[in-house]
C-alpha positions as CSV (number, residue, x, y, z in Angstrom):
1,M,-88.6,41.1,197.9
2,I,-88.5,39.6,194.4
3,D,-90.1,42.8,192.9
4,S,-87.4,44.9,194.5
5,L,-84.6,42.6,193.2
6,N,-86.1,42.7,189.7
7,K,-86.0,46.5,189.7
8,D,-82.6,46.9,191.4
9,T,-80.1,47.8,188.7
10,N,-77.2,46.8,191.1
11,I,-78.5,43.2,191.1
12,G,-77.4,41.3,188.0
13,A,-78.7,37.9,188.8
14,V,-80.8,36.0,191.4
15,I,-80.7,32.4,192.5
16,V,-83.8,30.9,194.1
17,Q,-82.7,28.0,196.4
18,S,-84.6,24.8,195.7
19,P,-86.9,23.5,197.0
20,P,-88.4,26.8,198.2
21,P,-90.3,27.0,201.5
22,K,-93.9,26.0,201.5
23,G,-96.1,28.9,200.3
24,L,-93.3,30.3,198.1
25,E,-93.4,27.6,195.4
26,N,-94.4,30.2,192.7
27,I,-91.6,32.6,193.6
28,V,-89.6,31.7,190.4
29,K,-92.5,32.8,188.2
30,K,-92.2,36.3,189.5
31,L,-88.4,36.5,188.9
32,N,-87.3,38.7,186.0
33,P,-86.1,36.1,183.4
34,K,-83.1,38.3,182.5
35,K,-81.9,37.9,186.1
36,D,-82.7,34.2,186.3
37,L,-79.2,32.6,186.6
38,D,-80.6,29.1,187.2
39,A,-82.9,29.4,184.1
40,L,-85.9,28.1,186.0
41,S,-88.5,30.6,184.7
42,G,-90.8,29.7,181.9
43,D,-89.8,32.6,179.7
44,K,-87.3,30.7,177.6
45,K,-86.8,33.5,175.0
46,N,-85.7,36.1,177.5
47,R,-83.9,34.2,180.3
48,M,-80.1,34.6,180.8
49,F,-79.2,31.0,179.8
50,P,-81.2,28.6,177.6
51,Y,-81.2,25.6,180.0
52,P,-81.6,25.1,183.7
53,A,-78.3,24.7,185.6
54,T,-79.6,21.3,186.9
55,S,-80.1,20.1,183.3
56,E,-76.6,21.2,182.3
57,G,-75.1,19.5,185.3
58,I,-76.9,16.3,184.5
59,V,-75.6,16.3,181.0
60,R,-72.0,17.0,182.1
61,I,-72.3,13.9,184.4
62,V,-73.7,11.7,181.7
63,E,-71.2,12.6,179.0
64,P,-68.2,10.6,180.2
65,F,-70.5,7.5,180.4
66,A,-72.3,8.0,177.1
67,E,-70.0,5.9,175.0
68,A,-70.9,4.9,171.5
69,G,-73.8,2.4,171.6
70,K,-74.9,3.3,175.2
71,K,-78.7,3.7,175.3
72,I,-80.0,6.5,177.4
73,V,-83.5,7.1,178.8
74,V,-84.8,10.2,180.6
75,V,-87.6,9.3,183.1
76,G,-89.7,12.4,183.5
77,G,-88.6,13.9,180.2
78,G,-91.7,16.0,180.0
79,G,-90.7,18.3,182.9
80,F,-88.7,21.4,182.4
81,I,-85.5,19.8,183.8
82,G,-85.9,16.6,181.7
83,E,-86.8,18.7,178.7
84,G,-83.5,20.6,179.1
85,V,-81.6,17.4,179.4
86,I,-83.1,15.9,176.3
87,T,-82.4,19.0,174.2
88,M,-78.8,19.4,175.4
89,L,-78.1,15.7,174.7
90,K,-79.5,16.0,171.2
91,E,-77.3,19.0,170.6
92,K,-74.3,16.8,171.5
93,G,-75.4,14.2,169.0
94,I,-76.9,11.9,171.6
95,K,-80.5,10.7,171.1
96,P,-82.1,9.9,174.4
97,H,-85.5,8.1,174.8
98,I,-88.2,9.3,177.2
99,I,-90.5,7.6,179.7
100,D,-93.2,9.8,181.1
101,P,-96.8,9.5,182.3
102,R,-97.6,12.3,180.0
103,V,-97.7,11.8,176.2
104,I,-94.7,13.6,174.9
105,D,-94.5,14.9,171.3
106,D,-91.0,13.6,170.7
107,P,-89.8,10.8,168.4
108,G,-88.0,9.4,171.4
109,Y,-91.1,9.0,173.6
110,Q,-91.5,5.3,174.6
111,G,-94.6,5.5,176.9
112,K,-95.1,5.5,180.7
113,D,-94.2,1.9,181.7
114,L,-91.2,2.0,184.0
115,A,-90.3,-1.6,183.1
116,L,-89.1,-0.2,179.8
117,M,-86.0,1.0,181.7
118,K,-84.6,-2.5,181.3
119,N,-83.8,-1.6,177.7
120,Y,-81.4,1.1,178.6
121,D,-77.8,1.4,179.9
122,I,-78.1,4.9,181.4
123,I,-81.1,6.1,183.3
124,I,-81.7,9.7,184.2
125,S,-84.6,10.3,186.6
126,T,-85.8,13.9,186.8
127,V,-89.2,13.2,188.4
128,G,-88.7,14.2,192.1
129,K,-90.8,11.3,193.5
130,E,-89.3,9.3,196.4
131,G,-88.5,5.6,195.6
132,L,-89.8,5.8,192.0
133,I,-87.0,3.8,190.4
134,K,-87.4,0.3,191.9
135,G,-85.2,-2.8,191.4
136,K,-88.1,-4.8,189.9
137,D,-88.2,-2.5,186.9
138,L,-84.4,-2.8,186.1
139,K,-82.0,-5.3,184.6
140,D,-78.8,-6.3,186.5
141,D,-76.1,-4.4,184.7
142,H,-77.1,-0.8,184.0
143,T,-74.1,1.5,183.5
144,L,-75.3,4.5,185.4
145,I,-78.4,5.9,187.1
146,V,-78.5,9.6,187.6
147,D,-80.9,10.5,190.5
148,T,-81.9,14.1,190.5
149,G,-84.7,13.7,193.0
150,F,-84.6,15.8,196.1
151,V,-87.6,15.0,198.3
152,P,-87.6,16.3,201.9
153,L,-89.4,14.0,204.3
154,E,-92.5,15.5,205.9
155,N,-92.5,17.3,209.2
156,V,-88.8,18.1,209.3
157,D,-87.4,21.5,210.4
158,K,-83.9,21.1,209.0
159,L,-82.7,19.4,205.9
160,T,-80.0,16.8,206.4
161,S,-78.7,13.9,204.5
162,K,-80.9,11.6,206.6
163,N,-84.2,13.3,205.8
164,V,-83.9,13.9,202.1
165,K,-84.6,11.1,199.6
166,G,-84.2,10.7,195.9
167,D,-86.0,9.0,193.0
168,V,-84.0,5.8,193.4
169,D,-85.4,3.2,195.7
170,P,-82.8,1.2,197.8
171,T,-83.8,-2.0,195.8
172,A,-82.5,-0.4,192.6
173,K,-79.0,0.5,193.8
174,N,-77.5,-3.0,193.2
175,K,-78.9,-3.1,189.7
176,T,-76.4,-0.6,188.3
177,K,-72.6,-0.1,188.3
178,F,-72.9,3.5,189.5
179,V,-75.6,5.7,191.0
180,T,-75.4,9.3,192.0
181,P,-76.2,9.7,195.7
182,V,-78.9,12.0,197.2
183,P,-77.8,14.4,198.5
184,G,-74.3,15.2,197.1
185,G,-74.6,13.7,193.6
186,T,-75.8,16.1,191.0
187,G,-75.9,19.1,193.3
188,P,-72.2,19.9,193.4
189,V,-72.0,19.8,189.6
190,E,-75.0,22.1,189.4
191,M,-73.2,24.5,191.7
192,A,-70.1,24.4,189.4
193,V,-72.4,25.3,186.5
194,L,-73.8,28.2,188.5
195,M,-70.4,29.5,189.4
196,E,-69.4,29.4,185.8
197,R,-72.5,31.4,184.9
198,V,-71.6,34.0,187.6
199,A,-68.1,34.3,186.1
200,K,-69.5,34.9,182.7
201,L,-71.9,37.5,184.1
202,F,-68.8,39.5,185.2
203,G,-67.0,38.9,181.9
204,I,-64.5,36.4,183.4
205,E,-63.2,33.8,181.0
206,V,-63.6,30.3,182.5
207,P,-61.5,27.4,181.1
208,S,-63.4,24.5,179.6
209,W,-64.1,21.8,182.2
210,K,-65.6,18.4,182.5
211,V,-66.8,15.9,185.1
212,E,-64.8,12.8,185.9
213,A,-65.4,9.9,188.3
214,D,-63.3,10.7,191.4
215,D,-63.9,7.6,193.5
216,I,-66.4,4.9,194.1
217,E,-67.9,4.6,197.5
218,N,-69.0,1.0,197.9
219,K,-72.1,0.6,200.0
220,E,-74.3,-2.4,200.8
221,D,-77.0,-0.9,198.6
222,G,-74.7,-0.2,195.6
223,A,-71.7,1.7,194.4
224,R,-72.2,5.5,194.8
225,L,-70.4,7.6,192.3
226,K,-68.1,10.4,193.6
227,L,-67.4,13.1,191.0
228,K,-64.8,15.8,190.4
229,V,-64.6,18.8,188.1
230,V,-61.5,18.9,185.9
231,F,-60.4,22.0,184.1
232,D,-58.6,21.9,180.7
233,K,-54.9,23.0,181.0
């Protein structure tokens, strides 16, 4: 199917829903980068947009919280989503640090010890490992934790909010003022980014927009941040 979509001149762009079904994990690699709306292919030079929609969505969430002096760390900064986040933040004049088990050739690389997260106000986790961010590795007053993990539990036929987990362990959610929930946190903002890209593909001018905190849902395991997209007038 991907080959036919690549060749079809009536198809301007393709989105591969993540996570793909088992056995189809490499489907993105076969996608024509010039039709890769989500910018997930490895061909950075030829793809439609320079950064993954997920990376752009994360940066849009972080921006309102990244006040002067706020220290930011990207856990998993060596992956393609984390790499996109780091590059985009730098382009906006924000210098994030990186925690990753791999040695990263970047001046912001701090090592692989998760306990280093205590040194930062904003934590962005792009690993995709259930329960990675634990309370024991955090201080008591982080400003924001952005959880981009989306880990389906094993042996489930249908994805629901009850059988999908994120990177943030329940023990961590009382260690921060705000945490994006999984699911329903970064995903809607990513969808807004994708819709903006679709509009651009058709030559439709989209007003500038930003993400704002819409409401705070107080739970026993922490305050979950609700977000809204606001267009400039």
